[in-house]
C-alpha positions as CSV (number, residue, x, y, z in Angstrom):
1,M,0.0,0.0,0.0
2,A,1.2,3.6,-0.5
3,A,1.2,6.5,1.8
4,N,1.8,10.2,1.9
5,T,1.4,11.0,5.5
6,E,4.8,11.9,6.9
7,V,4.9,14.9,9.1
8,A,6.3,18.1,7.6
9,A,9.7,19.3,8.9
10,G,10.0,22.6,10.8
11,E,12.2,25.6,9.9
12,G,15.8,25.1,10.8
13,E,15.9,21.3,10.3
14,T,19.0,20.2,8.6
15,A,20.2,17.1,7.0
16,A,23.4,15.2,7.7
17,P,26.6,16.8,6.2
18,G,26.8,16.0,2.5
19,M,23.0,15.8,2.0
20,D,21.9,18.8,0.0
21,L,18.2,19.2,0.6
22,A,18.0,22.0,-2.0
23,D,19.1,19.5,-4.7
24,I,16.7,16.7,-3.8
25,Q,13.1,16.8,-5.0
26,G,10.4,17.0,-2.3
27,N,8.2,14.1,-1.3
28,L,11.1,11.7,-1.4
29,L,12.7,11.8,2.1
30,R,9.5,12.9,3.7
31,G,5.9,13.1,2.5
32,Y,3.9,16.3,1.9
33,G,0.8,15.0,3.7
34,F,-1.3,17.2,1.3
35,A,-5.0,16.4,0.6
36,H,-5.2,16.5,-3.2
37,A,-3.1,15.4,-6.1
38,R,-3.3,15.6,-9.8
39,H,-0.8,13.5,-11.9
40,F,-0.3,14.7,-15.5
41,A,1.1,12.2,-18.0
42,L,2.8,14.2,-20.8
43,G,4.3,13.6,-24.2
44,V,7.1,15.6,-25.8
45,T,6.7,16.7,-29.4
46,D,9.3,19.5,-29.5
47,A,12.5,18.9,-27.5
48,K,13.6,22.5,-27.5
49,R,10.3,23.8,-26.1
50,A,10.1,20.9,-23.6
51,K,13.5,21.9,-22.3
52,A,12.3,25.5,-21.9
53,F,9.4,24.2,-20.0
54,L,11.7,22.3,-17.6
55,A,13.8,25.5,-17.2
56,G,10.7,27.4,-16.1
57,L,9.8,24.7,-13.6
58,V,13.3,24.7,-12.1
59,S,14.5,28.3,-12.1
60,G,11.8,30.4,-13.7
61,D,9.6,33.2,-12.2
62,E,7.2,31.8,-9.6
63,T,4.5,34.1,-10.9
64,Q,4.8,32.7,-14.4
65,S,5.4,29.0,-13.6
66,P,4.9,26.7,-10.6
67,Q,8.3,25.6,-9.3
68,I,9.6,22.0,-8.7
69,S,9.6,21.5,-4.9
70,T,12.7,20.4,-3.0
71,E,13.3,18.8,0.4
72,Q,13.9,22.3,1.9
73,H,10.6,22.5,3.8
74,W,8.4,25.3,4.7
75,R,8.3,27.3,8.0
76,P,6.3,25.9,10.8
77,N,2.5,26.5,10.4
78,V,3.1,28.2,7.0
79,R,2.2,25.5,4.5
80,P,2.5,26.4,0.8
81,H,-0.5,26.3,-1.5
82,Y,1.0,23.6,-3.7
83,R,4.0,21.3,-4.2
84,L,5.2,20.0,-7.6
85,N,7.3,16.9,-8.6
86,L,8.6,15.8,-12.0
87,G,9.7,12.3,-13.2
88,L,10.8,11.2,-16.6
89,T,10.4,7.9,-18.3
90,F,13.2,6.3,-20.4
91,A,11.3,7.3,-23.5
92,G,11.1,10.8,-22.1
93,L,14.9,11.1,-21.6
94,K,15.3,10.0,-25.3
95,A,12.7,12.5,-26.4
96,L,14.7,15.3,-24.7
97,G,17.8,14.3,-26.5
98,V,19.9,12.7,-23.8
99,R,22.9,11.2,-25.5
100,E,23.0,7.5,-26.3
101,G,26.1,6.9,-24.1
102,A,24.2,8.0,-21.0
103,L,20.9,6.3,-22.0
104,K,22.5,2.9,-22.2
105,D,23.8,3.2,-18.6
106,F,20.3,3.3,-17.1
107,P,19.2,0.0,-15.5
108,A,17.4,-2.5,-17.7
109,A,14.2,-2.4,-15.6
110,F,13.9,1.3,-16.1
111,Q,14.7,1.1,-19.8
112,E,12.1,-1.6,-20.4
113,G,9.3,-0.2,-18.3
114,P,6.6,-1.9,-16.3
115,A,4.5,-3.2,-19.2
116,A,7.4,-5.1,-20.8
117,R,8.6,-6.2,-17.4
118,A,5.2,-7.6,-16.4
119,L,4.9,-9.7,-19.6
120,K,8.5,-10.9,-19.6
121,V,8.8,-14.7,-19.7
122,D,10.7,-16.1,-16.8
123,L,11.1,-19.7,-15.7
124,D,10.4,-18.9,-12.1
125,F,6.8,-17.8,-12.5
126,P,3.9,-17.8,-15.0
127,E,3.7,-14.9,-17.5
128,G,2.5,-11.8,-15.8
129,V,2.3,-13.2,-12.3
130,G,5.6,-11.7,-11.2
131,L,4.4,-8.1,-11.1
132,G,0.7,-9.0,-10.8
133,D,-0.2,-7.9,-14.3
134,Q,-1.4,-10.9,-16.2
135,K,-1.9,-10.4,-19.9
136,E,-5.5,-11.5,-20.3
137,E,-6.9,-10.0,-17.1
138,R,-8.1,-6.5,-16.3
139,S,-4.7,-5.8,-14.9
140,G,-3.0,-6.7,-18.2
141,P,-1.0,-3.8,-19.8
142,K,-3.2,-3.8,-22.9
143,N,-6.0,-2.6,-20.6
144,W,-4.1,0.1,-18.8
145,I,-5.1,3.7,-19.0
146,L,-1.5,4.7,-18.4
147,G,1.6,3.0,-19.8
148,N,-0.4,0.9,-22.2
149,P,2.1,-0.4,-24.9
150,A,-0.5,0.2,-27.6
151,Q,-0.6,3.9,-26.8
152,P,2.0,6.6,-27.4
153,D,4.8,6.6,-24.9
154,V,4.5,8.7,-21.7
155,H,7.5,11.0,-21.4
156,M,7.0,13.0,-18.3
157,L,4.9,12.6,-15.1
158,L,4.2,15.9,-13.4
159,S,2.5,15.6,-10.0
160,L,0.7,18.6,-8.5
161,Y,-0.3,18.5,-4.8
162,T,-2.5,21.0,-3.0
163,N,-3.5,21.0,0.6
164,E,-6.7,23.1,0.8
165,H,-10.0,21.4,1.7
166,Q,-11.6,22.8,-1.5
167,K,-10.2,22.2,-4.9
168,G,-9.8,25.8,-6.0
169,P,-6.0,25.8,-5.8
170,L,-5.8,22.5,-7.6
171,E,-7.8,23.9,-10.5
172,R,-6.0,27.3,-10.5
173,F,-2.5,25.7,-10.7
174,S,-3.7,23.1,-13.2
175,K,-5.0,25.9,-15.5
176,L,-1.6,27.7,-15.3
177,L,0.3,24.4,-16.0
178,R,-2.0,23.6,-19.0
179,K,-1.1,26.9,-20.5
180,L,2.5,26.1,-20.1
181,F,1.9,22.6,-21.7
182,G,0.4,24.4,-24.7
183,D,3.3,26.8,-25.0
184,A,5.8,23.9,-24.8
185,K,3.8,21.7,-27.3
186,L,3.5,19.0,-24.7
187,T,0.6,16.5,-25.2
188,E,-1.5,15.9,-22.1
189,M,-2.2,12.2,-22.3
190,L,-3.9,11.8,-18.9
191,A,-4.7,13.8,-15.8
192,F,-5.5,11.5,-12.9
193,D,-6.7,12.8,-9.5
194,A,-6.3,11.5,-6.0
195,D,-7.8,12.8,-2.8
196,A,-7.1,11.9,0.8
197,L,-9.9,10.2,2.8
198,P,-10.8,11.0,6.4
199,E,-8.2,9.9,9.0
200,R,-5.8,9.1,6.1
201,R,-7.4,5.8,5.4
202,V,-7.5,3.9,2.2
203,H,-10.7,2.5,0.6
204,F,-10.2,-0.9,2.3
205,G,-10.6,1.0,5.6
206,Y,-7.0,0.8,6.9
207,R,-5.2,3.7,8.3
208,D,-2.2,4.2,5.9
209,G,1.3,5.6,5.9
210,I,2.4,4.2,9.3
211,A,5.6,2.4,8.4
212,Q,8.1,4.4,6.3
213,P,11.9,3.8,6.3
214,R,13.9,5.9,8.6
215,I,16.8,7.2,6.5
216,Q,20.2,7.9,8.1
217,G,20.9,11.6,8.2
218,A,17.6,12.6,6.7
219,P,15.6,15.3,8.4
220,G,12.0,14.8,9.6
221,R,10.1,13.2,12.4
222,A,9.7,9.5,11.4
223,R,8.1,7.2,13.9
224,P,10.4,5.1,16.0
225,D,10.7,1.4,15.1
226,M,12.9,-1.6,15.8
227,Q,14.4,-1.6,12.3
228,P,17.8,-0.2,11.6
229,E,18.0,3.1,9.7
230,C,18.3,2.8,6.0
231,E,21.4,4.1,4.2
232,P,20.7,7.2,2.0
233,G,22.1,5.3,-0.9
234,D,19.2,2.8,-0.7
235,F,17.1,5.6,-2.3
236,L,19.3,8.4,-3.6
237,L,21.9,8.0,-6.4
238,G,25.4,9.4,-6.4
239,C,26.9,12.0,-4.1
240,G,29.0,9.4,-2.3
241,Y,25.9,7.8,-0.6
242,K,26.2,4.1,0.4
243,N,23.4,1.6,0.0
244,V,22.9,-1.5,2.3
245,Y,25.4,-3.4,0.2
246,G,28.1,-0.8,0.6
247,G,27.9,0.4,-3.0
248,N,25.9,3.0,-4.9
249,Y,23.2,2.6,-7.5
250,L,24.5,5.4,-9.7
251,G,26.5,2.9,-11.8
252,S,28.0,4.6,-14.8
253,L,25.4,7.4,-15.1
254,P,26.8,11.0,-15.3
255,P,26.8,12.5,-11.8
256,A,25.6,15.8,-13.3
257,L,22.5,14.1,-14.5
258,A,21.9,11.5,-11.7
259,D,23.3,12.9,-8.4
260,N,20.5,13.1,-5.8
261,G,18.1,11.4,-8.2
262,T,16.0,8.3,-7.6
263,Y,13.6,5.9,-9.3
264,A,9.9,5.7,-8.8
265,A,7.3,3.1,-9.9
266,F,4.1,5.0,-10.5
267,R,1.1,2.7,-10.2
268,I,-2.7,3.1,-10.4
269,L,-4.3,0.3,-8.4
270,E,-8.0,-0.4,-8.5
271,Q,-9.4,-1.9,-5.2
272,D,-12.5,-4.1,-5.2
273,V,-13.9,-2.9,-1.9
274,A,-17.2,-4.8,-2.2
275,A,-15.4,-8.1,-2.7
276,F,-13.1,-7.3,0.2
277,E,-15.9,-6.5,2.7
278,D,-17.9,-9.6,1.5
279,L,-14.8,-11.7,2.1
280,L,-14.4,-10.4,5.7
281,V,-18.0,-11.4,6.5
282,D,-17.8,-14.8,4.8
283,W,-14.5,-15.9,6.4
284,S,-15.5,-14.6,9.9
285,K,-18.6,-16.8,9.8
286,R,-17.2,-19.8,7.8
287,Y,-14.2,-20.2,10.0
288,K,-15.8,-19.0,13.3
289,L,-13.3,-16.2,13.8
290,G,-15.7,-13.8,15.5
291,S,-15.9,-10.4,13.8
292,P,-15.0,-9.3,10.2
293,E,-12.6,-6.8,11.8
294,F,-10.5,-9.6,13.2
295,V,-10.2,-11.1,9.7
296,A,-9.3,-7.7,8.3
297,A,-6.5,-7.4,11.0
298,K,-5.2,-10.9,10.2
299,L,-5.0,-10.1,6.4
300,M,-3.2,-6.8,6.9
301,G,-1.2,-7.5,10.1
302,R,-2.7,-4.4,11.7
303,W,-6.1,-3.5,12.9
304,R,-7.8,-1.0,10.6
305,H,-7.1,1.8,13.1
306,G,-3.4,1.0,12.9
307,A,-2.4,-1.0,15.9
308,P,-0.2,-4.0,14.9
309,L,-1.3,-7.5,15.8
310,T,2.0,-8.3,17.3
311,L,1.3,-5.7,20.0
312,S,-2.5,-6.2,20.1
313,P,-3.3,-9.8,19.3
314,D,-6.4,-10.2,21.4
315,P,-9.6,-10.1,19.2
316,K,-11.6,-9.1,22.3
317,S,-9.4,-6.1,23.0
318,P,-8.3,-4.9,19.6
319,D,-7.6,-1.3,20.6
320,P,-4.9,-0.9,23.2
321,K,-4.8,2.9,22.8
322,L,-1.2,2.9,21.6
323,A,0.5,6.2,21.3
324,E,1.7,7.4,17.9
325,H,5.3,6.7,18.8
326,E,4.4,3.1,19.6
327,I,2.4,1.9,16.6
328,N,5.4,1.1,14.4
329,N,7.9,0.2,17.2
330,F,7.7,-3.6,16.9
331,D,9.2,-6.7,15.3
332,Y,8.2,-10.3,14.7
333,A,11.0,-11.9,16.7
334,P,13.8,-11.0,19.1
335,A,16.8,-9.4,17.4
336,E,19.9,-7.3,18.1
337,G,18.9,-4.4,20.3
338,H,15.6,-5.9,21.4
339,T,16.5,-9.5,22.4
340,T,13.6,-9.9,24.8
341,F,10.8,-9.0,22.3
342,F,8.0,-11.5,21.9
343,D,8.9,-14.3,19.4
344,D,6.2,-14.6,16.8
345,A,8.2,-16.8,14.5
346,H,5.3,-19.1,13.8
347,G,2.8,-16.3,13.1
348,R,0.3,-16.9,15.8
349,R,-0.1,-13.2,16.5
350,C,0.6,-11.8,13.0
351,P,0.2,-14.3,10.2
352,I,3.4,-14.9,8.3
353,G,1.4,-14.2,5.1
354,A,-0.1,-10.9,6.3
355,H,0.4,-7.9,4.0
356,I,2.7,-5.9,6.2
357,R,4.8,-9.0,7.2
358,R,5.3,-10.3,3.7
359,L,6.2,-6.9,2.2
360,N,8.4,-5.8,5.2
361,P,9.5,-8.9,7.1
362,R,11.6,-6.7,9.6
363,S,13.9,-9.1,11.5
364,S,12.1,-12.3,10.3
365,L,14.1,-14.9,8.4
366,V,13.4,-14.3,4.7
367,M,14.9,-14.8,1.3
368,G,17.4,-12.0,0.6
369,R,19.5,-9.9,2.9
370,P,17.5,-8.5,5.9
371,H,16.4,-4.9,5.6
372,S,17.6,-4.7,2.0
373,R,14.3,-4.3,0.1
374,R,12.9,-1.2,1.6
375,L,10.6,1.2,-0.3
376,I,9.5,4.8,0.3
377,R,5.7,4.8,-0.4
378,R,3.8,7.9,-1.4
379,G,0.2,8.0,-2.5
380,M,-3.5,8.7,-2.0
381,P,-6.8,7.1,-2.7
382,Y,-8.8,7.9,-5.8
383,G,-12.5,7.6,-6.3
384,P,-15.4,8.4,-3.9
385,P,-15.8,6.8,-0.5
386,F,-17.2,3.3,-0.7
387,E,-20.9,2.8,-1.1
388,K,-22.1,-0.7,-1.8
389,G,-23.6,-1.1,-5.3
390,D,-22.6,2.3,-6.6
391,G,-20.6,0.8,-9.5
392,K,-17.8,3.4,-9.2
393,E,-14.1,2.7,-9.6
394,R,-11.9,3.5,-6.6
395,G,-8.4,2.6,-5.5
396,L,-5.0,3.9,-4.8
397,V,-2.4,6.0,-6.7
398,G,1.0,4.9,-5.5
399,M,4.5,6.1,-6.0
400,F,7.1,3.5,-4.9
401,I,10.5,5.1,-4.5
402,C,13.8,3.2,-4.5
403,G,17.4,3.3,-5.7
404,D,17.0,0.1,-7.8
405,L,13.7,-0.9,-9.4
406,E,14.6,-4.5,-9.9
407,L,16.3,-5.2,-6.6
408,Q,13.8,-3.4,-4.4
409,Y,10.4,-2.8,-6.0
410,E,10.2,-5.7,-8.5
411,F,11.8,-8.2,-6.1
412,I,9.1,-7.4,-3.5
413,L,6.3,-7.9,-6.0
414,R,7.8,-10.9,-7.8
415,V,9.2,-12.9,-4.8
416,W,7.6,-11.7,-1.6
417,A,4.1,-11.0,-2.9
418,N,3.5,-13.4,-5.8
419,M,5.7,-16.4,-5.0
420,D,5.6,-18.7,-1.9
421,L,9.2,-19.4,-1.1
422,A,10.4,-16.3,0.6
423,T,10.2,-17.9,4.1
424,H,8.4,-20.8,5.9
425,G,4.6,-20.8,6.2
426,L,3.8,-19.4,2.7
427,R,3.6,-22.5,0.5
428,G,0.7,-22.4,-1.9
429,T,-0.2,-18.8,-1.0
430,R,0.2,-15.3,-2.4
431,E,0.1,-11.9,-0.6
432,P,-3.6,-11.5,0.3
433,I,-4.3,-7.8,-0.4
434,L,-2.5,-7.0,-3.7
435,G,-1.3,-10.5,-4.7
436,C,-2.2,-11.9,-8.1
437,Q,-4.5,-14.8,-6.9
438,P,-5.1,-18.0,-9.0
439,E,-8.2,-18.1,-11.2
440,D,-9.9,-20.5,-8.7
441,G,-9.1,-18.3,-5.7
442,G,-6.1,-18.1,-3.4
443,E,-5.5,-19.4,0.2
444,F,-4.6,-17.7,3.4
445,V,-3.2,-19.5,6.4
446,L,-3.9,-18.8,10.1
447,R,-2.0,-20.5,12.8
448,T,-3.6,-20.8,16.2
449,S,-2.7,-22.3,19.6
450,D,-5.5,-24.8,19.6
451,A,-6.4,-28.1,17.8
452,R,-7.6,-26.2,14.7
453,D,-4.0,-25.1,13.8
454,P,-3.6,-24.3,11.1
455,I,-6.7,-22.9,9.4
456,V,-6.4,-22.8,5.7
457,M,-8.9,-20.2,4.3
458,I,-9.8,-20.6,0.7
459,N,-11.5,-18.8,-2.2
460,L,-9.5,-15.6,-1.7
461,P,-10.3,-13.4,-4.8
462,R,-8.0,-10.9,-6.4
463,L,-8.7,-7.7,-4.6
464,V,-6.4,-5.2,-6.5
465,Q,-6.0,-4.7,-10.3
466,T,-3.4,-2.5,-12.0
467,R,-5.0,0.2,-14.1
468,G,-1.8,1.8,-15.2
469,S,1.9,2.1,-14.5
470,V,5.1,3.9,-15.6
471,Y,8.7,3.8,-14.3
472,C,10.2,7.3,-13.7
473,F,13.6,8.6,-13.1
474,V,13.2,11.5,-10.6
475,P,16.3,13.8,-11.1
476,G,17.7,16.1,-8.5
477,I,17.4,19.8,-9.2
478,G,20.9,19.8,-10.7
479,G,19.9,16.9,-13.0
480,L,16.8,18.8,-14.1
481,R,18.9,21.8,-14.9
482,Q,21.2,19.6,-17.0
483,L,18.2,18.2,-18.9
484,A,16.9,21.8,-19.5
485,G,20.3,22.9,-20.8
486,I,20.6,25.8,-18.3
487,A,23.6,26.9,-16.3
488,G,24.1,25.4,-12.9
489,P,24.9,27.3,-9.7
490,P,27.5,30.1,-10.0
491,G,30.8,28.7,-11.2
492,G,29.1,25.5,-12.6
493,S,28.6,24.5,-16.2
494,A,25.8,22.7,-18.1
495,A,27.4,20.0,-20.1
496,K,25.0,17.9,-22.1
497,P,24.0,14.8,-20.2
């Protein structure tokens, strides 16, 4: 699931030495927490005019063009009217005239894009199952509204965020941007809106945005947890940052283009809320589990109000009134630094196959190096609040941010979500919330302390379908200036990337 609920930083907050917040696009290290978003998918028809458009977004007159936001945050209690982010696809970099030598150094996953990656044949899993986008289903790329291989390539993804309760500022800034699109001869291929729901919940009813990586040296007020801080290089390229492996995901890319950049998988995910609510009722009755809310907690690994099952396992007392600083401060087993923590290795409190445990195993034994597959998640729901039988589409717009799309984002979907060999207790199952379930329905396993152990629950339908996706490179401000062909800071130069 995606989230956009990190607390904004106050004036005077600084990053660790060497981390230039003015060169890092906003919404990466810490979320905006704004109420509305509009994502514009754009196509370049005139490279020279498109570069001028980028120049205006980076260093133009604020009265004439909205400006790309950075990680330098606003003063306390003085929130801006908007925030703006820009990502470019591989096709977009080519359309802007990035030289071939630099293009070939981008990772294969980014070059190919999510549609090609979804349908790529691999011996380890059936076609399309890896990323959850099977060719003949609604989630298949040929049915996407964004990133559909039968449609013209998306070149830019421009994301506008506004925080007012009313949509006036969203429309006002959209009108200004659309004028700039026309001047730059950019084709608006899609404008897709997302709006926060009350209490920062998603359509499935869960409170979202609780567990985000804590990044070493980054400013902000992330919630405490028992996981080690992530290295900046797990998410940011270049600048001497280190990732969890001791290296840097910059590779051979030109530092002038890629320093302080990152990658993002943009994904529109339709949620079948009616099927989900029906499933909760059905399973609670069929397997005598008490309430639908208990089933919802087991599927997610948290109660819908946010308390984790590992801290609140009792179905008769699901709300322990945990403080904000407690709701993410847990693990599934004792580990270094918290050796006396409750050992839930067998999943009696939080099922091993629960959403939050499969996609972030914390200290649990799992395929791959521990704490090496972290993602920064930003996003909002789209569509109206759920009303049974209204026939309206609703879901989540997610931005999944990482330093390596294949090692982090794709590995989590392919191996941890849609395969059953990441750890013990998963055989024959896929992740229950967003997993690509078999045609005849999936399974979910509950372990208990009594004679019914384990309970294998069946007929799990597919609850989430992909409606569109693109992979973006999100440059730092210096990289955007390079792409725009404008001079850097005083004393710098603008060599062609």
